[in-house]
Every structure is written in structure tokens, then in C-alpha cells.
DRENDOBA-199276 format. One line per field, with one value per residue: x, y, z of N, C-alpha, C in turn; residue number from 1. Coordinates in pm, whole numbers, plus 50000, padded with zeros to 5 digits. Layout:
DRENDOBA-199276
n.X: [X/...]
n.Y: [Y/...]
n.Z: [Z/...]
ca.X: [X/...]
ca.Y: [Y/...]
ca.Z: [Z/...]
c.X: [X/...]
c.Y: [Y/...]
c.Z: [Z/...]
num: [NUM/...]
This chain:
DRENDOBA-199276
n.X: [61544/61667/61725/61935/62082/62382/62562/62773/62887/62917/63092/63094/63015/62803/62643/62314/62199/61928/61709/61457/61185/61165/60900/60787/60723/60942/61146/61061/61066/61331/61444/61325/61426/61718/61729/61620/61850/62055/61957/61932/62202/62328/62427/62656/62650/62584/62380/62298/62019/61984/61783/61661/61907/62077/62079/62281/62434/62450/62480/62307/62488/62710/62691/62683/62937/63061/62970/63111/63360/63358/63285/63019/62795/62565/62302/61993/61831/61703/61711/61788/61939/62184/62254/62474/62708/62660/62522/62327/62154/61941/61738/61539/61384/61263/61025/60705/60767/60695/60414/60269/60318/60413/60533/60772/60880/60923/61108/61335/61392/61491/61660/61733/61784/62003/62211/62234/62344/62584/62701/62719/62894/63126/63210/63253/63020/62759/62467/62179/62027/61691/61625/61493/61303/60972/60826/60660/60406/60470/60319/60172/60173/60043/60059/59837/59776/59595/59672/59580/59654/59964/60025/59957/60192/60368/60604/60592/60727/60882/60977/61227/61393/61743/61897/61944/61763/61519/61523/61551/61307/61105/61174/61141/60877/60798/60817/60973/61206/61338/61589/61613/61689/61499/61420/61415/61181/60937/60939/60991/60771/60583/60676/60635/60857/60866/60628/60518/60545/60671/60564/60513/60207/60263/60475/60385/60229/60401/60576/60424/60323/60063/59975/60077/60022/59764/59637/59623/59744/59667/59912/60098/60343/60609/60775/60904/61142/61352/61654/61864/62183/62537/62855/63087/63356/63301/63074/63178/63358/63200/63120/62991/62762/62662/62601/62413/62202/62149/62050/61835/61655/61631/61495/61250/61162/61181/60990/60752/60750/60696/60445/60301/60347/60232/59959/59923/59958/59723/59513/59588/59481/59224/59225/59385/59219/59024/59158/59153/59274/59246/59179/59248/59249/59493/59542/59746/59820/59892/60113/60285/60309/60474/60690/60747/60946/61234/61291/61308/61480/61704/61751/61761/62028/62158/62126/62227/62243/62244/62114/61869/61749/61695/61523/61316/61247/61111/60893/60799/60806/60958/61065]
n.Y: [65929/65660/65307/65193/65395/65567/65750/66031/66123/65913/65737/65499/65206/64944/64641/64491/64164/63949/63686/63670/63775/64080/64172/64118/64047/64138/64282/64563/64668/64662/64817/65063/65094/65126/65336/65530/65537/65635/65889/65997/65990/66153/66065/65926/65647/65412/65174/64924/64746/64414/64203/63840/63710/63828/63708/63511/63202/63050/62895/62937/62926/62987/63241/63361/63295/63493/63725/63701/63715/63976/64057/64089/64297/64282/64057/63892/63632/63316/63173/62905/62830/62909/62715/62519/62659/62791/62641/62708/62866/62723/62728/62910/62777/62566/62298/62359/62532/62792/62974/63197/63503/63683/63530/63478/63735/63844/63643/63675/63926/63973/63828/63583/63647/63817/63622/63470/63678/63704/63442/63453/63679/63564/63431/63617/63764/63998/64035/64178/64371/64352/64291/64106/63979/63931/63618/63416/63169/62830/62621/62320/62256/62085/61885/61739/61529/61525/61648/61548/61428/61343/61082/61097/61222/61026/60890/61119/61334/61613/61951/62118/62388/62463/62317/62144/62104/62118/61898/61679/61726/61659/61398/61263/61294/61107/61165/61230/61445/61694/61883/62200/62492/62776/62914/62743/62604/62625/62519/62248/62149/62181/62013/61764/61662/61687/61647/61814/62129/62338/62621/62964/63129/63363/63294/63122/63291/63510/63353/63249/62982/62897/62829/62574/62396/62221/62180/62316/62255/62361/62380/62517/62438/62531/62844/63108/63344/63617/63693/63992/64001/64101/64191/64179/64339/64528/64657/64738/64930/65153/65497/65570/65725/65682/65413/65416/65535/65330/65127/65222/65263/65000/64895/65047/64999/64705/64672/64748/64590/64340/64397/64443/64173/63992/64076/64032/63752/63664/63781/63642/63390/63401/63487/63302/63092/63186/63194/62911/62728/62453/62432/62282/62211/62065/61804/61884/61764/61513/61535/61650/61442/61262/61389/61401/61364/61199/61353/61622/61612/61534/61768/61956/61895/61951/62232/62339/62386/62631/62804/62656/62698/62976/62975/62833/62987/63198/63057/62843/62498/62254/61988]
n.Z: [63329/63142/63245/63098/63015/63005/63246/63229/63453/63610/63861/63963/63780/63671/63649/63690/63703/63615/63575/63475/63239/63057/63083/63330/63701/63826/63677/63619/63877/63968/63787/63838/64093/64063/63880/64048/64242/64090/64022/64261/64357/64195/63970/64026/64094/63853/63755/63527/63444/63357/63188/63153/63197/63029/62794/62817/62769/63036/63353/63654/63864/63734/63674/63924/64000/63834/63958/64197/64093/64007/63749/63709/63884/64042/64126/64095/64261/64333/64674/64706/64499/64542/64715/64689/64724/64961/65191/65373/65253/65141/65325/65255/65079/65200/65228/65327/65540/65586/65658/65560/65379/65569/65761/65618/65556/65822/65903/65719/65693/65933/66214/66091/65831/65869/65975/65714/65567/65659/65633/65333/65291/65385/65152/64954/64884/64893/65069/65020/65242/65334/65084/64960/64701/64619/64486/64529/64664/64569/64331/64174/63830/63544/63255/63219/63404/63719/64028/64315/64575/64748/64642/64373/64252/64190/63988/63817/63590/63666/63614/63803/63963/63988/64260/64563/64757/64633/64457/64640/64787/64595/64512/64758/64773/64562/64287/63972/63962/63760/63692/63525/63334/63373/63154/62960/63002/62880/62637/62679/62822/62609/62417/62546/62673/62952/63213/63388/63604/63858/64034/64141/64073/63916/63773/63591/63440/63347/63181/63009/63056/63068/62833/62761/62990/63154/63396/63734/64061/64360/64589/64735/64831/64878/64955/64741/64639/64516/64587/64633/64545/64564/64447/64702/64740/64550/64664/64912/64831/64771/64872/65189/65201/64944/64963/65171/65020/64842/65000/65110/64889/64803/65001/64995/64703/64690/64860/64742/64533/64647/64760/64508/64376/64554/64536/64259/64235/64362/64189/63955/63998/63957/63686/63522/63538/63370/63129/63059/63244/63467/63792/64117/64476/64640/64876/65115/65345/65306/65163/65369/65551/65406/65398/65663/65964/65880/65655/65735/65958/65825/65686/65890/65987/65769/65722/65968/66316/66409/66210/66182/66425/66432/66228/66335/66556/66446/66300/66434/66568/66349/66328]
ca.X: [61670/61641/61821/62033/62141/62505/62580/62899/62931/62919/63223/63089/62921/62783/62516/62202/62138/61818/61664/61320/61176/61140/60757/60775/60699/61066/61222/61024/61105/61468/61473/61280/61534/61846/61713/61621/61985/62139/61924/61970/62351/62369/62491/62791/62652/62496/62355/62213/61949/61978/61691/61695/62055/62155/62093/62400/62390/62525/62394/62294/62619/62812/62661/62726/63083/63087/62950/63216/63474/63350/63243/62873/62811/62440/62228/61876/61804/61646/61847/61842/62031/62329/62299/62619/62819/62621/62402/62228/62045/61838/61632/61415/61293/61216/60897/60607/60827/60636/60253/60239/60431/60447/60639/60898/60942/60982/61246/61448/61417/61541/61802/61773/61848/62159/62293/62250/62415/62728/62744/62744/63007/63247/63207/63274/62909/62687/62328/62126/61914/61543/61640/61432/61195/60868/60788/60529/60421/60466/60193/60214/60101/60079/60001/59722/59736/59548/59735/59492/59747/60083/60029/59946/60314/60438/60651/60570/60858/60854/61061/61258/61517/61885/61912/61943/61636/61389/61530/61519/61161/61033/61205/61086/60739/60777/60825/61073/61242/61442/61661/61603/61688/61365/61378/61385/61075/60819/60938/60995/60642/60517/60709/60631/60975/60821/60489/60485/60643/60621/60622/60407/60123/60316/60577/60293/60175/60512/60646/60313/60290/59927/59961/60117/59968/59609/59578/59710/59710/59738/59987/60176/60453/60747/60784/61018/61166/61474/61758/61960/62321/62630/62997/63125/63442/63243/62989/63250/63418/63110/63097/62881/62638/62593/62552/62282/62094/62103/61982/61699/61579/61608/61377/61133/61136/61135/60850/60656/60752/60617/60299/60259/60333/60116/59830/59930/59934/59583/59453/59601/59405/59123/59242/59434/59098/58961/59234/59115/59337/59167/59244/59206/59331/59535/59544/59896/59868/59947/60249/60347/60309/60563/60797/60780/61047/61360/61327/61329/61595/61808/61787/61825/62166/62225/62139/62312/62152/62217/62009/61758/61707/61662/61389/61205/61209/60997/60779/60737/60895/60932/61106]
ca.Y: [65858/65500/65225/65153/65531/65576/65891/66062/66148/65797/65695/65341/65153/64791/64540/64406/64066/63867/63584/63671/63835/64230/64182/64029/64119/64163/64374/64697/64717/64680/64935/65183/65096/65155/65453/65608/65555/65696/66019/66041/65996/66254/65982/65879/65512/65390/65037/64879/64625/64310/64077/63712/63688/63903/63591/63428/63051/63009/62836/63040/62941/63037/63380/63386/63308/63611/63811/63697/63759/64138/64078/64130/64355/64233/63952/63858/63493/63233/63150/62761/62804/62929/62600/62440/62759/62852/62537/62768/62947/62636/62767/62989/62671/62445/62278/62381/62595/62921/62965/63306/63599/63759/63440/63495/63859/63856/63580/63710/64060/63984/63749/63477/63718/63852/63502/63432/63758/63659/63320/63484/63782/63487/63378/63722/63814/64082/63985/64314/64391/64395/64285/63957/64022/63821/63542/63361/63021/62748/62530/62230/62268/61955/61891/61645/61461/61606/61607/61565/61426/61299/60964/61137/61246/60897/60875/61241/61401/61742/62043/62191/62456/62396/62324/62002/62096/62094/61764/61575/61706/61581/61251/61205/61276/60991/61219/61212/61582/61721/62026/62265/62631/62822/62982/62611/62518/62625/62404/62117/62115/62169/61877/61652/61611/61696/61662/61918/62206/62386/62783/63062/63159/63480/63258/63069/63418/63575/63273/63192/62838/62855/62781/62446/62324/62223/62174/62376/62218/62468/62293/62601/62361/62609/62977/63138/63483/63653/63755/64079/63981/64186/64164/64243/64429/64640/64712/64808/65030/65271/65563/65542/65788/65610/65281/65448/65561/65203/65058/65303/65245/64865/64867/65101/64930/64566/64651/64767/64467/64245/64419/64404/64043/63921/64107/63967/63600/63656/63809/63530/63268/63410/63516/63183/63009/63258/63151/62768/62619/62382/62448/62221/62221/61924/61757/61894/61692/61394/61576/61670/61310/61187/61461/61411/61289/61171/61465/61740/61574/61548/61921/62041/61870/62023/62366/62351/62417/62780/62854/62590/62755/63100/62955/62779/63099/63265/62973/62747/62366/62181/61874]
ca.Z: [63251/63136/63315/62999/62960/63085/63282/63194/63582/63715/63910/63966/63697/63699/63601/63760/63617/63657/63486/63436/63113/63079/63114/63467/63829/63884/63597/63631/64004/63966/63692/63946/64197/64017/63826/64173/64293/63983/64028/64415/64368/64086/63858/64070/64079/63745/63732/63415/63462/63238/63194/63102/63207/62920/62683/62839/62801/63153/63461/63756/63941/63650/63681/64061/63988/63781/64073/64291/64003/63979/63605/63723/64033/64120/64073/64169/64221/64450/64771/64711/64382/64611/64817/64648/64766/65092/65213/65454/65189/65115/65431/65193/65001/65268/65216/65422/65636/65604/65648/65473/65346/65680/65804/65530/65565/65941/65923/65626/65719/66066/66249/65992/65704/65917/65965/65590/65499/65743/65543/65199/65305/65376/65018/64890/64821/64974/65059/65041/65367/65290/64932/64920/64615/64620/64381/64576/64711/64465/64308/64061/63701/63473/63107/63206/63542/63816/64148/64442/64692/64722/64562/64234/64200/64165/63851/63755/63553/63694/63632/63915/63955/64029/64392/64637/64844/64546/64415/64753/64819/64482/64529/64865/64729/64461/64167/63898/63926/63647/63695/63408/63349/63378/63023/62877/63065/62786/62515/62758/62843/62513/62335/62619/62753/63099/63251/63493/63660/64007/64028/64170/63946/63846/63674/63479/63365/63273/63093/62909/63064/63054/62690/62757/63091/63170/63540/63831/64192/64453/64685/64827/64904/64904/64919/64682/64615/64452/64666/64549/64604/64504/64480/64821/64728/64462/64757/65022/64782/64758/64985/65292/65173/64827/65010/65243/64927/64778/65108/65127/64780/64798/65093/64935/64575/64699/64935/64644/64442/64715/64740/64381/64337/64625/64457/64123/64248/64395/64066/63860/64046/63863/63532/63455/63505/63248/63011/63050/63317/63556/63942/64220/64594/64687/65007/65136/65467/65259/65128/65485/65608/65346/65444/65807/66017/65819/65560/65808/66044/65733/65648/66018/65987/65631/65750/66081/66431/66428/66110/66212/66546/66401/66157/66433/66626/66368/66235/66512/66547/66251/66364]
c.X: [61643/61744/61938/62124/62276/62522/62729/62968/62951/63065/63217/62975/62905/62659/62443/62161/62033/61768/61527/61300/61148/60989/60739/60736/60816/61150/61197/61079/61238/61521/61446/61388/61655/61844/61698/61761/62064/62089/61956/62143/62410/62458/62624/62772/62546/62501/62274/62155/61932/61887/61726/61846/62134/62152/62196/62357/62482/62448/62392/62419/62722/62808/62710/62876/63133/63064/63063/63348/63472/63291/63097/62865/62687/62372/62110/61829/61753/61757/61896/61933/62187/62359/62435/62702/62775/62506/62296/62124/61935/61733/61520/61326/61257/61074/60806/60657/60753/60484/60210/60344/60491/60551/60776/60967/61014/61108/61369/61489/61486/61662/61829/61849/62001/62249/62328/62361/62569/62791/62802/62877/63133/63291/63239/63133/62836/62539/62252/62012/61787/61537/61571/61313/61089/60842/60666/60539/60392/60378/60233/60123/60127/60013/59897/59700/59711/59624/59640/59558/59861/60114/60009/60064/60393/60485/60639/60681/60818/60981/61096/61381/61628/61844/61859/61806/61516/61404/61497/61387/61086/61073/61148/60914/60694/60766/60960/61138/61358/61469/61649/61605/61548/61314/61367/61261/60947/60816/60951/60856/60564/60553/60694/60729/60946/60663/60430/60595/60576/60693/60501/60322/60179/60421/60491/60251/60291/60590/60551/60289/60161/59898/59989/60094/59824/59554/59678/59653/59765/59786/60056/60290/60580/60701/60904/61043/61311/61568/61840/62091/62411/62766/63041/63239/63382/63159/63069/63333/63329/63130/62977/62753/62575/62540/62414/62168/62053/62027/61841/61589/61550/61487/61257/61083/61095/61004/60745/60637/60678/60491/60231/60225/60231/59974/59813/59893/59790/59495/59458/59518/59294/59143/59294/59301/59021/59029/59210/59185/59232/59245/59179/59292/59368/59540/59695/59914/59913/60084/60342/60376/60433/60696/60846/60874/61183/61391/61386/61457/61717/61855/61807/61980/62248/62235/62209/62208/62128/62095/61870/61682/61626/61524/61283/61138/61110/60869/60718/60837/60842/60978/61181]
c.Y: [65709/65430/65182/65282/65540/65718/65911/66093/66028/65762/65533/65313/65003/64753/64486/64292/64010/63778/63581/63778/63988/64249/64075/64114/64156/64282/64506/64762/64738/64795/65063/65191/65162/65302/65567/65644/65622/65844/66067/66054/66090/66181/65914/65709/65478/65222/64988/64742/64531/64200/63962/63672/63743/63803/63507/63290/63007/62967/62942/63032/62984/63203/63433/63396/63446/63731/63829/63740/63916/64150/64138/64155/64297/64140/63927/63714/63419/63180/63006/62756/62831/62817/62539/62537/62793/62750/62604/62830/62870/62657/62817/62885/62557/62425/62302/62447/62715/62898/63069/63399/63656/63669/63470/63617/63891/63776/63641/63850/64076/63889/63640/63528/63751/63753/63469/63539/63729/63541/63370/63594/63687/63430/63502/63799/63900/64064/64106/64299/64428/64383/64156/63996/63898/63754/63472/63218/62941/62653/62428/62228/62150/61977/61784/61581/61556/61560/61648/61521/61365/61182/60987/61205/61142/60899/61007/61306/61548/61853/62095/62284/62397/62410/62185/61991/62065/61947/61674/61591/61643/61422/61191/61197/61169/61057/61208/61363/61595/61872/62079/62397/62679/62860/62875/62552/62524/62514/62272/62059/62098/62054/61780/61580/61596/61705/61752/62005/62264/62527/62837/63095/63281/63429/63195/63192/63464/63506/63212/63056/62788/62788/62635/62351/62333/62231/62255/62315/62309/62391/62400/62544/62424/62746/63017/63291/63497/63732/63864/64045/64066/64140/64253/64336/64545/64723/64792/64925/65155/65352/65527/65593/65744/65467/65301/65450/65432/65143/65102/65273/65100/64837/64916/65015/64798/64570/64683/64654/64347/64264/64380/64256/63959/63952/64041/63822/63583/63681/63698/63396/63283/63411/63397/63083/63049/63208/62986/62675/62587/62387/62351/62241/62095/61917/61759/61819/61562/61412/61582/61547/61245/61265/61462/61316/61288/61317/61580/61724/61576/61691/62006/62014/61935/62161/62420/62410/62567/62833/62778/62662/62887/63107/62940/62888/63178/63188/62870/62590/62298/62021/61854]
c.Z: [63246/63192/63233/62962/63053/63127/63279/63339/63659/63736/63939/63884/63696/63632/63694/63692/63703/63555/63451/63329/63157/63135/63243/63589/63897/63803/63637/63765/64030/63899/63780/64028/64172/63958/63936/64236/64198/64003/64183/64439/64249/63980/63896/64066/63970/63726/63623/63454/63339/63276/63123/63097/63089/62798/62714/62854/62905/63267/63562/63829/63864/63648/63820/64059/63929/63853/64153/64217/64002/63845/63615/63849/64096/64045/64152/64147/64355/64546/64750/64588/64451/64721/64803/64728/64929/65139/65291/65389/65126/65213/65354/65127/65074/65262/65321/65531/65678/65566/65571/65443/65464/65754/65757/65564/65702/65976/65841/65631/65856/66094/66147/65885/65760/65906/65830/65532/65552/65652/65409/65202/65317/65245/64911/64806/64928/64954/65105/65142/65301/65146/64869/64849/64627/64478/64420/64613/64575/64443/64197/63937/63622/63343/63108/63325/63637/63950/64266/64563/64650/64635/64408/64177/64173/64015/63782/63730/63568/63697/63762/63867/64016/64190/64461/64709/64741/64486/64528/64807/64729/64489/64647/64854/64612/64318/64109/63887/63836/63647/63557/63430/63299/63229/62903/62897/62961/62683/62574/62783/62727/62422/62426/62696/62910/63102/63340/63546/63786/64018/64091/64047/63862/63742/63552/63389/63281/63170/62993/62935/63049/62916/62686/62870/63072/63292/63632/63972/64284/64577/64796/64905/64934/64885/64849/64637/64544/64530/64575/64607/64510/64520/64588/64808/64645/64556/64858/64966/64743/64893/65069/65257/65040/64877/65085/65142/64857/64865/65118/65001/64755/64893/65048/64818/64599/64784/64845/64553/64533/64718/64608/64354/64422/64569/64337/64122/64276/64284/63975/63883/63982/63727/63457/63452/63380/63117/62978/63138/63418/63679/64033/64345/64639/64838/65051/65256/65423/65205/65265/65559/65538/65376/65596/65859/65949/65726/65663/65906/65949/65711/65781/66017/65871/65668/65872/66201/66450/66326/66129/66332/66520/66305/66259/66530/66578/66326/66311/66475/66421/66245/66485]
num: [1/2/3/4/5/6/7/8/9/10/11/12/13/14/15/16/17/18/19/20/21/22/23/24/25/26/27/28/29/30/31/32/33/34/35/36/37/38/39/40/41/42/43/44/45/46/47/48/49/50/51/52/53/54/55/56/57/58/59/60/61/62/63/64/65/66/67/68/69/70/71/72/73/74/75/76/77/78/79/80/81/82/83/84/85/86/87/88/89/90/91/92/93/94/95/96/97/98/99/100/101/102/103/104/105/106/107/108/109/110/111/112/113/114/115/116/117/118/119/120/121/122/123/124/125/126/127/128/129/130/131/132/133/134/135/136/137/138/139/140/141/142/143/144/145/146/147/148/149/150/151/152/153/154/155/156/157/158/159/160/161/162/163/164/165/166/167/168/169/170/171/172/173/174/175/176/177/178/179/180/181/182/183/184/185/186/187/188/189/190/191/192/193/194/195/196/197/198/199/200/201/202/203/204/205/206/207/208/209/210/211/212/213/214/215/216/217/218/219/220/221/222/223/224/225/226/227/228/229/230/231/232/233/234/235/236/237/238/239/240/241/242/243/244/245/246/247/248/249/250/251/252/253/254/255/256/257/258/259/260/261/262/263/264/265/266/267/268/269/270/271/272/273/274/275/276/277/278/279/280/281/282/283/284/285/286/287/288/289/290/291/292/293/294/295/296/297/298/299/300/301/302/303/304/305/306/307/308/309/310/311/312/313/314/315/316/317/318/319]
């Protein structure tokens, strides 16, 4: 049964929004997840997956407000976007905090993820356990300038997602960060409004950004992923057996999505070269030197000692 087919037996219906295209590394796995839930609950829970935020001209936080209000039941988004509501969520985008994907999963599927879940529950949101979908480590792509070290970022107009940690990271590095909704990014680069963007290779591919950028500097400066969050009252109203089916399928299909996206990003390092993009590996030690000291001290205060301690317990000392 298609994810858009309504079941007459459904007792609970809802929508799962996300802001990636249908042809992305996110949408098919959300469809598989909720199709499996519909089948295993005999149609009692019927969730429609809506790509591209359904074409709504709303900010991410406006969509989150709709989730809190119960107008949308589930949303998949980067943690740092939730920063204005729950500052601790910025931990997922802390620059150079995670060495690899295993660091991320160990922290976010463990005690740190539990702490973030408690923070969001106090705000009417349910953070799905094992529900952090993979996007990948972020790299800088430009329309002409080659980024060899941090000094090359001086004055560079670079698109960033909504989120304080992104803005402060790139200002500290000397760039001119410009928050912009991701679906407006292609045109901004094509028209010269912006000189650069930073995203995992999978986003360059899914948004066809290889058509409007020329260089990719492999920086791995941040990890990013998509958290599946839900309206807490909606979640709590589901019977225990339905919740168990959802949780089991989240773990299964998010696990599939993670493995797929890791492999996809590795493959894209080759195929994007074949499409004409020029790659280089940046001196990331120069980035770390600019961020050392004050930046991490500030973010330790911002995130709080509890979240910082849980992070360092998994990745080692940062500041």
C-alpha cells in the first residue's frame, strides 16, 4: 500500500513532514517505515509522508510549532534547528565534535540522546529513540574560490541552515554566513547571491548543486542528520503495542537509511568528480585553531554542563 493511501480502518492518522525532495536519501526510508507500521498495525496507524515540507512557505520553526500544536504529527529535521526552543540540541552540530559516524551513533543512541529526549519532552515533543537519520559530514562547496585553509574563508558569503551554532562557527572562521532555507539554495548560488554553501555530498547530489558550484573542499567540519520528532500527546495516546511497532520499525529503517547514506556519500566523492567538480582536502587544523578556546568555552556554557559531560564521555575532551 502506498504511503499516501488512506486506510478505512485507521484509528490514528497523521503526517510525517520532512524538507528533502522525494528523490533523496531520506524520503524512501520514511515511506518504508510508515508503510511497515501501517501494515503491522493492520491499518490502525496511518501516517502520510510529505516531502519538501508539503510546499509550505514556512520556516522550520513554524513547522515545529505546528507539530507542537498537533497540526502535523511528525517531522524530520536537523537538531540545531531546534536550538531556539531547546539549546541542548545544538550539540549535534558542534564543529569537529565527532570523529566519525560511530561517535555520533554511540552518543545519540545512548545517554546523550536520552537527555535530549527529556529536554524536548518538556516542550511537548517526542524525540524518537534510534530515530536520528544520517545526512553526513559537511563540506564546503564554492562557486569559484578554493578553500585550502581557514584564511580562505575570509569574507566568503556562505549559506548556512537556521541555527546559532552554524552562524557563530562561520563568523568565528571569518566567513559571512547567510541563513537561507535549503530549497532556495540552488537559485542563490546560480544567481551569485551567495559564493558558497556547506552540506554533505548527498545534499549536493539531491539538490543538483553540482550544476551551480565548481569546487568542493573536504572539511568534515560538522556532522548532520535528521531527527524524527513527534507531537508528544499524539504519541502518548497511541496504545503500547502500536508504539512498540513504531519503535521497532524506526530502529530498523533508520538503520537502513544510515548505512545507505554512508555508502552514498562515499560513492558521491567519485561520481561528483566525474560530473566536473574539483575536490581538495582542506587543512582543518587551521579551522580548529580558530575555534580553540573561546568558542568551545562559550558553547559549553550554552549547552550546559550535563550535556557537555555526556558528549565528552563519548568523544573525549573538547575544551
